[in-house]
TORKOL-4160 file (C-alpha; in steps of 0.2 Angstrom, whole numbers, padded with zeros to 4 digits, m for minus):
188
<pt num="1" X="0000" Y="0000" Z="0000"/>
<pt num="2" X="0015" Y="0011" Z="0000"/>
<pt num="3" X="0011" Y="0017" Z="m0018"/>
<pt num="4" X="m0005" Y="0025" Z="m0012"/>
<pt num="5" X="0003" Y="0034" Z="0002"/>
<pt num="6" X="0013" Y="0045" Z="m0009"/>
<pt num="7" X="0001" Y="0049" Z="m0023"/>
<pt num="8" X="m0003" Y="0067" Z="m0026"/>
<pt num="9" X="m0019" Y="0066" Z="m0037"/>
<pt num="10" X="m0025" Y="0084" Z="m0041"/>
<pt num="11" X="m0038" Y="0077" Z="m0052"/>
<pt num="12" X="m0045" Y="0067" Z="m0038"/>
<pt num="13" X="m0044" Y="0083" Z="m0027"/>
<pt num="14" X="m0054" Y="0094" Z="m0039"/>
<pt num="15" X="m0066" Y="0080" Z="m0044"/>
<pt num="16" X="m0071" Y="0075" Z="m0027"/>
<pt num="17" X="m0067" Y="0092" Z="m0018"/>
<pt num="18" X="m0056" Y="0084" Z="m0005"/>
<pt num="19" X="m0048" Y="0096" Z="0008"/>
<pt num="20" X="m0034" Y="0084" Z="0012"/>
<pt num="21" X="m0018" Y="0091" Z="0005"/>
<pt num="22" X="m0014" Y="0075" Z="m0005"/>
<pt num="23" X="m0033" Y="0070" Z="m0007"/>
<pt num="24" X="m0030" Y="0053" Z="0001"/>
<pt num="25" X="m0032" Y="0047" Z="0019"/>
<pt num="26" X="m0028" Y="0030" Z="0026"/>
<pt num="27" X="m0043" Y="0024" Z="0035"/>
<pt num="28" X="m0045" Y="0008" Z="0046"/>
<pt num="29" X="m0054" Y="m0005" Z="0038"/>
<pt num="30" X="m0063" Y="m0009" Z="0055"/>
<pt num="31" X="m0070" Y="0009" Z="0054"/>
<pt num="32" X="m0079" Y="0006" Z="0037"/>
<pt num="33" X="m0098" Y="0002" Z="0036"/>
<pt num="34" X="m0107" Y="m0004" Z="0020"/>
<pt num="35" X="m0119" Y="0008" Z="0011"/>
<pt num="36" X="m0136" Y="0005" Z="0017"/>
<pt num="37" X="m0146" Y="m0005" Z="0005"/>
<pt num="38" X="m0131" Y="m0007" Z="m0007"/>
<pt num="39" X="m0139" Y="m0015" Z="m0022"/>
<pt num="40" X="m0122" Y="m0023" Z="m0029"/>
<pt num="41" X="m0117" Y="m0039" Z="m0022"/>
<pt num="42" X="m0099" Y="m0042" Z="m0017"/>
<pt num="43" X="m0095" Y="m0060" Z="m0022"/>
<pt num="44" X="m0081" Y="m0071" Z="m0017"/>
<pt num="45" X="m0078" Y="m0077" Z="m0035"/>
<pt num="46" X="m0064" Y="m0078" Z="m0048"/>
<pt num="47" X="m0064" Y="m0060" Z="m0051"/>
<pt num="48" X="m0063" Y="m0057" Z="m0032"/>
<pt num="49" X="m0048" Y="m0069" Z="m0032"/>
<pt num="50" X="m0040" Y="m0059" Z="m0045"/>
<pt num="51" X="m0043" Y="m0043" Z="m0036"/>
<pt num="52" X="m0036" Y="m0050" Z="m0020"/>
<pt num="53" X="m0020" Y="m0056" Z="m0029"/>
<pt num="54" X="m0018" Y="m0039" Z="m0037"/>
<pt num="55" X="m0020" Y="m0030" Z="m0020"/>
<pt num="56" X="m0008" Y="m0043" Z="m0012"/>
<pt num="57" X="0005" Y="m0039" Z="m0025"/>
<pt num="58" X="0003" Y="m0020" Z="m0028"/>
<pt num="59" X="m0008" Y="m0013" Z="m0014"/>
<pt num="60" X="m0024" Y="m0004" Z="m0016"/>
<pt num="61" X="m0021" Y="0007" Z="m0031"/>
<pt num="62" X="m0037" Y="0016" Z="m0032"/>
<pt num="63" X="m0044" Y="0024" Z="m0016"/>
<pt num="64" X="m0061" Y="0020" Z="m0010"/>
<pt num="65" X="m0074" Y="0034" Z="m0007"/>
<pt num="66" X="m0082" Y="0036" Z="0010"/>
<pt num="67" X="m0092" Y="0048" Z="0020"/>
<pt num="68" X="m0093" Y="0051" Z="0039"/>
<pt num="69" X="m0107" Y="0041" Z="0047"/>
<pt num="70" X="m0110" Y="0038" Z="0065"/>
<pt num="71" X="m0092" Y="0039" Z="0071"/>
<pt num="72" X="m0087" Y="0028" Z="0056"/>
<pt num="73" X="m0086" Y="0030" Z="0038"/>
<pt num="74" X="m0099" Y="0023" Z="0026"/>
<pt num="75" X="m0092" Y="0016" Z="0010"/>
<pt num="76" X="m0099" Y="0025" Z="m0006"/>
<pt num="77" X="m0087" Y="0016" Z="m0019"/>
<pt num="78" X="m0075" Y="0002" Z="m0015"/>
<pt num="79" X="m0085" Y="m0012" Z="m0007"/>
<pt num="80" X="m0075" Y="m0025" Z="m0016"/>
<pt num="81" X="m0059" Y="m0017" Z="m0012"/>
<pt num="82" X="m0064" Y="m0017" Z="0006"/>
<pt num="83" X="m0069" Y="m0035" Z="0006"/>
<pt num="84" X="m0052" Y="m0039" Z="m0003"/>
<pt num="85" X="m0042" Y="m0030" Z="0011"/>
<pt num="86" X="m0052" Y="m0039" Z="0025"/>
<pt num="87" X="m0047" Y="m0056" Z="0016"/>
<pt num="88" X="m0029" Y="m0051" Z="0016"/>
<pt num="89" X="m0029" Y="m0044" Z="0034"/>
<pt num="90" X="m0025" Y="m0027" Z="0028"/>
<pt num="91" X="m0029" Y="m0015" Z="0042"/>
<pt num="92" X="m0029" Y="0002" Z="0033"/>
<pt num="93" X="m0036" Y="0007" Z="0015"/>
<pt num="94" X="m0033" Y="0023" Z="0005"/>
<pt num="95" X="m0049" Y="0033" Z="0005"/>
<pt num="96" X="m0056" Y="0049" Z="m0001"/>
<pt num="97" X="m0068" Y="0057" Z="0012"/>
<pt num="98" X="m0083" Y="0066" Z="0005"/>
<pt num="99" X="m0096" Y="0076" Z="0014"/>
<pt num="100" X="m0112" Y="0070" Z="0005"/>
<pt num="101" X="m0130" Y="0070" Z="0010"/>
<pt num="102" X="m0140" Y="0054" Z="0007"/>
<pt num="103" X="m0146" Y="0058" Z="m0010"/>
<pt num="104" X="m0129" Y="0064" Z="m0016"/>
<pt num="105" X="m0121" Y="0048" Z="m0009"/>
<pt num="106" X="m0134" Y="0037" Z="m0017"/>
<pt num="107" X="m0131" Y="0044" Z="m0034"/>
<pt num="108" X="m0112" Y="0043" Z="m0033"/>
<pt num="109" X="m0113" Y="0025" Z="m0026"/>
<pt num="110" X="m0124" Y="0020" Z="m0041"/>
<pt num="111" X="m0114" Y="0030" Z="m0054"/>
<pt num="112" X="m0097" Y="0022" Z="m0048"/>
<pt num="113" X="m0104" Y="0004" Z="m0049"/>
<pt num="114" X="m0116" Y="0004" Z="m0063"/>
<pt num="115" X="m0103" Y="0003" Z="m0076"/>
<pt num="116" X="m0096" Y="m0014" Z="m0070"/>
<pt num="117" X="m0096" Y="m0027" Z="m0083"/>
<pt num="118" X="m0107" Y="m0040" Z="m0075"/>
<pt num="119" X="m0122" Y="m0034" Z="m0066"/>
<pt num="120" X="m0137" Y="m0044" Z="m0062"/>
<pt num="121" X="m0154" Y="m0038" Z="m0068"/>
<pt num="122" X="m0159" Y="m0037" Z="m0049"/>
<pt num="123" X="m0144" Y="m0026" Z="m0045"/>
<pt num="124" X="m0148" Y="m0015" Z="m0059"/>
<pt num="125" X="m0166" Y="m0014" Z="m0054"/>
<pt num="126" X="m0162" Y="m0008" Z="m0036"/>
<pt num="127" X="m0149" Y="0003" Z="m0042"/>
<pt num="128" X="m0160" Y="0012" Z="m0055"/>
<pt num="129" X="m0174" Y="0013" Z="m0042"/>
<pt num="130" X="m0162" Y="0021" Z="m0029"/>
<pt num="131" X="m0155" Y="0033" Z="m0041"/>
<pt num="132" X="m0171" Y="0038" Z="m0048"/>
<pt num="133" X="m0178" Y="0041" Z="m0031"/>
<pt num="134" X="m0163" Y="0051" Z="m0026"/>
<pt num="135" X="m0164" Y="0062" Z="m0042"/>
<pt num="136" X="m0183" Y="0065" Z="m0038"/>
<pt num="137" X="m0179" Y="0071" Z="m0021"/>
<pt num="138" X="m0165" Y="0083" Z="m0025"/>
<pt num="139" X="m0169" Y="0101" Z="m0021"/>
<pt num="140" X="m0152" Y="0109" Z="m0026"/>
<pt num="141" X="m0151" Y="0103" Z="m0044"/>
<pt num="142" X="m0165" Y="0112" Z="m0052"/>
<pt num="143" X="m0162" Y="0102" Z="m0068"/>
<pt num="144" X="m0166" Y="0086" Z="m0061"/>
<pt num="145" X="m0183" Y="0089" Z="m0053"/>
<pt num="146" X="m0200" Y="0093" Z="m0058"/>
<pt num="147" X="m0208" Y="0110" Z="m0055"/>
<pt num="148" X="m0226" Y="0113" Z="m0051"/>
<pt num="149" X="m0231" Y="0118" Z="m0069"/>
<pt num="150" X="m0218" Y="0109" Z="m0080"/>
<pt num="151" X="m0202" Y="0099" Z="m0080"/>
<pt num="152" X="m0187" Y="0110" Z="m0076"/>
<pt num="153" X="m0176" Y="0103" Z="m0089"/>
<pt num="154" X="m0184" Y="0107" Z="m0105"/>
<pt num="155" X="m0198" Y="0094" Z="m0103"/>
<pt num="156" X="m0187" Y="0080" Z="m0097"/>
<pt num="157" X="m0191" Y="0070" Z="m0082"/>
<pt num="158" X="m0179" Y="0062" Z="m0070"/>
<pt num="159" X="m0182" Y="0045" Z="m0079"/>
<pt num="160" X="m0178" Y="0053" Z="m0096"/>
<pt num="161" X="m0161" Y="0059" Z="m0089"/>
<pt num="162" X="m0157" Y="0043" Z="m0081"/>
<pt num="163" X="m0161" Y="0034" Z="m0098"/>
<pt num="164" X="m0149" Y="0046" Z="m0107"/>
<pt num="165" X="m0135" Y="0043" Z="m0094"/>
<pt num="166" X="m0137" Y="0024" Z="m0094"/>
<pt num="167" X="m0141" Y="0021" Z="m0113"/>
<pt num="168" X="m0156" Y="0011" Z="m0108"/>
<pt num="169" X="m0173" Y="0016" Z="m0114"/>
<pt num="170" X="m0186" Y="0024" Z="m0102"/>
<pt num="171" X="m0197" Y="0009" Z="m0104"/>
<pt num="172" X="m0182" Y="m0003" Z="m0100"/>
<pt num="173" X="m0178" Y="0006" Z="m0084"/>
<pt num="174" X="m0196" Y="0005" Z="m0079"/>
<pt num="175" X="m0196" Y="m0014" Z="m0082"/>
<pt num="176" X="m0180" Y="m0015" Z="m0072"/>
<pt num="177" X="m0188" Y="m0005" Z="m0057"/>
<pt num="178" X="m0203" Y="m0017" Z="m0058"/>
<pt num="179" X="m0192" Y="m0031" Z="m0053"/>
<pt num="180" X="m0189" Y="m0023" Z="m0036"/>
<pt num="181" X="m0207" Y="m0028" Z="m0032"/>
<pt num="182" X="m0203" Y="m0047" Z="m0034"/>
<pt num="183" X="m0203" Y="m0059" Z="m0019"/>
<pt num="184" X="m0185" Y="m0059" Z="m0011"/>
<pt num="185" X="m0183" Y="m0078" Z="m0014"/>
<pt num="186" X="m0187" Y="m0075" Z="m0033"/>
<pt num="187" X="m0174" Y="m0061" Z="m0034"/>
<pt num="188" X="m0161" Y="m0072" Z="m0026"/>
């Protein structure tokens, strides 16, 4: 993990607005809690074995993103890296600390995970639902919410924006979200 300790990534600083001079802080793995209702499963499969081997050889090259939560840190992005570190007995992990409200954290968590290659339909379903709900609740971003008279972004609704961001049709997103109503045993 020595590589991560000395990295000065100004692009991370500007992108994530981190006040730490080098943008990256070492956080105890025991102080990390998982994101509430995280829709993406962390599997101990062949890809995880590859990640564990990579971290064993090179350390954690990409910091996780966390936010302060109840005297700990909630993982926004990096659940798989956290799991790999626990498997290896690594006690500290490079992290970027962000001060985010629940909706901002949800959107960042979904955006940082949705691009993964292998995502189950049920994972997509809950991810799309969580992001869409967060987008609808946001009061700061007037381009993502509906006004009393019309949609604030030239007639676009939150689901239309989500469809553009994900390259899924609006109808396909609605179909995915309907999966969240299935019986938990069926989803498993």
